[in-house]
N, C-alpha and C positions, 0 to 999 in steps of 0.2 A: 875502142868499141866498148860500149857500156854493157854491164851484165844483163840488162833487160833485153838487149837484142839477141843474145845467145840463149836466154832462158826459154824453156817451153812454157806455154800457157797452162796455168793451174787454176781452175775455177774456184778453188778453195782460198785463194789469195785475194787481198783487196787491190783493186786497180782504179785508175783514174785517167781521164783524158790528159794527154801530155800538155803541159802548160804552153808549149810552143806551137800547138795545133789549134787551128780555127776550123770550125765546121760551118759550111753554108748549106742549109737545107734546100733540096730540090724536089721536084715531083717524084722522081725515081728513088729518092733516098737522100743522098747528100754528097758533098765534096769536102774532104778533109785535107787541108794544106798545112804542112809542117814547115814553119819558118826557119828552122835550124838546118834541116837536110834538104829542103826545097822539094820534098816529094808531095805529089798530089795523089790522093787515094780516093777511089769511089766507094761509097757506102751504098750498096744496092737495094736497100729497103728502108723506108721511114722508121720502121720498128728498130732497126739497127742503129740509126742515128739517135733515137730516143734512149736506147740502152747505153750507148757509149757516153752520151752526155750525162747520164744518171749514175754511172759506175761509182763515182766518188762518194755517193750518198749511202752506199751499202757496205756492210762489213766484209763482203766477199763478192766476187763475180757471180758465184752460184746464187747468192741471195738476189742479186740484180736480175739475173737471167730468170729465176723462178717467178719474179714479179712481173717482168716485161715481155716474156716470150712464151707462147703456147707450147705445150709439151712436145708435139711432133716436130717443131722447128728448132728445138734446143741443140741437137747435135750439129746442125748446119751453122747455127749462131756461134757455137763454141769454136768451130773451125774458122769462122770469120774473125773472131776475137784473137785467135792465134796468129792469123795473118796481120791483124792490126797491131799486135804486140811486136811482131817482127819488123813492121814498118815504122815503129815508134809513134804510132798514133795514140796508143794507150801505154801506160807504164804501171809497174807495181808501186803501190803507195808505201 
């Protein structure tokens, strides 16, 4: 098991889309498929898809969230990112 799967999500750290994950945009958000562990994960909002794809461009998840997510939605998005980290859709850079 990699250290990423047991680590808690920390918005102060830099993250990126896992290189073995492909995202297919859908009207409801998107589907993330991990070619290594064969997991299919639903991203339930287009904004979350945009954020996950952009994570690697920011010095931290917090900076990406501040740019892409309206204030009232930030706690829910952080919970979603925590789940995506546990599913290995994203990883610490």
